[in-house]
N, C-alpha and C positions, 0 to 999 in steps of 0.2 A: 435526269436532272435532279430528282429528288434525293436520288442514291448519292449523286455527287456532293451535295450540299451536306448531307448527312455525315458522309465520310469525311468531309474537310472539317466540319465541326467536331468530329470525334477526335481528330489529330490534333486540333488546335486545343481541345480539353487534354489530351494526353501530354502535350508539352508544355502545358500551364503547369500540370499537376507533377511533373518530372517523372512521368512513367512513360517508358518507351513503349508504345503500342502500335504493331503493325499487322493487322489482320491479313492473312494470306488466303483463307478460304471463306466461303459464305457462312459457313457455320460459326467459324472464329469471329465474323463480323457481327452476326446476330448475337452471340455471347458477350461480345463487348457492347453492343447497343444495349443489352438487358441490363449490364453493369452501370452504365452511365444512366439509365432510366431509373434503376433502383437507387443509385445514390441520389439523384435528384428528388425523388419522391421521399426518401428518408430526412433529407435536409428540409424539404417543405412541410413535412409532417411535425418537425419540431419547431418549426415556424408558426404552426397552426394550432398545435396542442400545447396546452398548459399540464406540466407534470406536477401533480398533486400528492406527495406522501401523506399517508393517513397517520393519525396522531395514533402512538402505541405500537408503531410497525407493524400493523394489521394489513398494509397493502399500499398499492398505489395506483393513482387514477390519472388517465390521459384523458384530458377535457378539452373539448374542441369549440372554441369560440367563447362568447360572453354568457352573460345571464340566461340568454334564451336556449343556450345549448342544450340543456336539460329535455327540452320538448322537441328541438329541431333535429337532434341525433339520437340515435338508439344507442343501447350500453351493450358491449360484449364482455362478458364475466368470465375470466379464466382462473381457476384456483392453481397456484402454482405447487407443483408436486412437492411433499414435505420430506425431502431427501436431504435435508442439511444436516451436516454430521460435525461441524465444529462446536466445541463446548469449552468453556473456560473453566480453569481451576481441576482437570481430571486427573492430574498426576501429583502424587505426594513423594517428597523425596527425604530419605532418611539416612544420617550420617552422624556420627560421634554422639549418639545420645538424642539428637535434635530431629525435628521433622519440619519441612518446609513444602508450602504448596506452589507448584509453578503454574504460573497464569499466562496462558497464550491467548491475547485479544487483538491480535493483528487483523486490521480490517481486510488485508489482502485474502483472508480465509473466505471472504465472500464472494471470490472471483468467480468460481465456477457457478454459482447460484445467479451472480450478475449477468453472466454471459446468456444463461437461459432466458433471463427476464428480457434480455436486449435482442434477443432472437424472435421473441414473441411480439416486442414492439415493432422491430423491422418489419415482419410479415404483416403486421396489423396495418403500418403506415402504407405498406404496397398494395397489398390487397382490400383493405378497408379504411381508406382514408376519410370518409365520412361517417364514421362511427366512433363514439367515445368507447374507452377500454379501461377496465377495472381488473387488476391483477391482485388476487388475493393471497396472502402469505399463509404458511400452515404455522401451528403454534411452536414448533421447534425452532425454525427460522425467526419468527417473531421475537422469542425469548432469547435467543443468541444475540440479535442485535441490541436489544436493550441491555443485556448484560455486558456485552463486548464495550459499548459506547461508556457503560457506568465505571467499569474498571480502567478503561483506557484514559478517561479525562481524569479520573481520581489519580492516576499513575502521572500523569502530565502535569496536574496542578502542584504536586509534592515535588516534581522534578524542577519545575521553574523556581519555586520556593527556595529550593535547596540551591540551586546555581545563583539565585540572588545573593544569598547569605555568604556562599563560599568563593564564586568566582566574582571577587569585586570588579575586575576589568571589565566585565561585560557591561554594555552601555544600555539605557531604557530601550534605545534602537534594536539592540540584539535580542533582548527579552522579548520585545514585541515580535519580532520576527520568529522567536520560538512559538509563540501563540498562533501567529498567522499561518506559519508554513503547514500547519495542521488542520486549518480549516479549509484550505484549498485543495487537499487531496488526501485520499484514503490509501494510497499507493503504498502501505507501509505494513511491517510486521512489528508488534509490540511484546516484549516480554516482561514478566514482573515475577519476583519470589518474595514470598510474604511467610511470616511464621503460621504454622499450622496448629489449629485447635482441633485435637482429637474428639472434644467433647460435641462439636458442631456436626450436624447431619450433612452428609456428602452433598455438594451443590448449593450450601446455603450462600446467599448474596451479602456480602459484608458492606457495611455503612463505608462513607467516605471517611469518616474518623477512624473506623476500626481498620480501614486499608492503610490509613497513614501511620497509626500506632505499630503495625505489623510488617510494614514494606521493608524488604532488605536490600534488593538489587532491581535496576529496571535497566532495558536498552531497548532501541528502536531501531529498525533497519528501513531505510528510505529507498525506494526503487524509482526509476526514471519514469517519467509520465505522469501527468494527473489525471486521476480517475476518481470517480464516485462510485463505489462498489456496493453501494446501499440501494440505488435507484437506478431505472434506465437514463440512459444520457445519448447524446447524438453519436458521439464517439464510439460508446459501445455497441449502439445499433449498427454502425457501419462496418465495426469490427466482427460482428456477428454473422454479417453476409459476406464476409471476406474481403471486403474493402479495405486497403491499406490506410491507416492515418498516421501522419507524421507531425509530432508535436515540437514546435521550434522553441517554446519560450519556457519550458520547464527548467528548474534548475536545481541541483542537489543542495542540501543545508548549507555547506560550506560555501558556495557560491555566493549566497546571499549575505554573507560577512565581509567580502571582499573589498577592499579599498576600491571605490568606483573610478579612481585614476587609471588604476592597473587592472581590473576585473577583466576587461575585455580580452586583452592579451594573454592574462593568465589562463582565462577559460580555453582560449584558443589552442593554446600549448597544451593543456591537459588532457583536451578531447582528441589531439593528435596521437597520444599515447594509448588513451583506453575509449573504447566505446560507450556512448552513454547508456545504450539499450542494455548493456550487460555489465554496468558499474553500479553498485549500490553502496550505501554509505551508512556506518555504524554512528548512530548519535545517541545521546541521552543515557550514556552508562553512566549511572550514578550509584554508589554504594551509601545506604542510609544506615548502616550498622556494622560493626568490627566482628561480630560473632559468628560470621558464616563460615564454615569449615572449607578448606581450599577445594577438596573434593567437590563440593557443591558449587562453588564458584566457576570452577573448570568446568564443569558439566553446563552450567548456565551459558558460557561462552562457546563451548562446543556445540550447543543446541544453535546458537545464533549462526555460527560459521556454515553449519550444516544445512541450516535452512536456506541460507544465500546461495549455496550449491544447489539445493533441491528447486529453486526459482529460477534456474538457467544464468546465475551471475557468473562472471570470469574474474571480477576484479572487486574487492572491497576496500573502500577508503575509511579514514577515520582523521579528525581535525580535533586540534586540541592545545592547550599550552604544553609546557614542558614536562609537568608530571603526568599528563593525559597521554603524552606522546610516549614516555617512559613505559606506562602500562601495556600500550597497544605493541610495543616492540617486544615484549615478553612473550606475546602471542603471535611472533613470525612477521609483523608488520614493519616494512622499511619506510624510511623519510623519502617522500616524493621532493618536497621542497618547502621551505619557510613559507607561511601563509599570510599574504600581505593584507592586514586588517588595520582599523584605526583604535584597537584595544588599548595600545601603549605596553604590550608585553609580547615576548616572543612566542609566537604559535606556529605550528606545523602541520602539514598534509602528509599523513602517512598511509601507504597501500599493502594490500597482501593479494597476491594473485592466486586465484583456486587453482589447485591441481600442479602449483610449483613445488620444487624440493621442500622449500620454507613450509609450506601449507601441509604437506603430509608429515613433515617432522613434528609440527605443532600439533596435528592431528593424532598422531600416535601418543604423543606425551599426554595431551588432554584426556584421550580415550583411557589410558591407563590410570589416570587419576578418577575419572568419572565411574568407573567401574566399581569403585569403592562405595559409591553411593547406591542404596537400595531404592528401586522405584516401584511403587504400586498405583494402581488406577482404582479410583474412588467413585466412579460414576458408571452406569449402566445405562442402555437406551431403554425406555420404557415400550 
């Protein structure tokens, strides 16, 4: 009788989760039972624990209960292995007697480290639900987070200011969404190109004013799914244990500017052609100076394209006014459809399918141009 009710509950859970689960053997049934129990323990764990990131990116604490938690529950301390490899500003590009520093501060670089953290948290909630947990970050991981956040938000502030001055059709709501969309998710790659100063030691952290004075080009790649790659999350813990998670509410940046009257129909038609999990969007492509040599700019765009390919994307989309649309068409993008917004100007959504003949044609052209740029690495791991 107990076996019958447990089997019935598992089938009901599977049907509600849109997962077809039909255990055929006792081993499969036990495996499914463990999967369901682990899922419940993780969800309950995030209800019971407070996630408390430490100031200065020194670590994260999972704190169970209220003020009495310190003496009611013991602490488990786990030093996170300091194998973090991402480092901002390690490449210097030389062309036409000029030098530029390529800055990669995409928060998606933290995804492998995030996966390790979430695996630790998931195991803790399953095996030690009555203990607090402290995960301590190593110095390289800590410095990387602080540096990435510094450059990324400096770029963002400058782009928003630039858009407000140049793209007069953007409404206050549009500018607000530029800010808000970056707070909710870290599932992005961000590249910047700044004038390089040979007199500064490698790895020098520039101030926001120095970044503003030297910034030449920026671009952001936004991916499907809302994730916080800096700290453990319930979604991350479930994924770390092999439990599939489906996010239904996430939207790419262009979707947030659609006219509400037609947004639902437009999105439905768009995702009939492109899978959300393998579609990314190029946004915040902004030039702040006209002295960037063409081979350097081509290499910059090529890096963004190959990064999207490396992340497993199949389609890149980009939205913008007529000028921006023409710019992307130079790089193989094709117009998907007009973009129905309330801006009062003609806007379009363009796309480029990775692996298509257009993609490889542009790839070969950009590669020929990019090879004229000399690249040197100015950082070594201590």
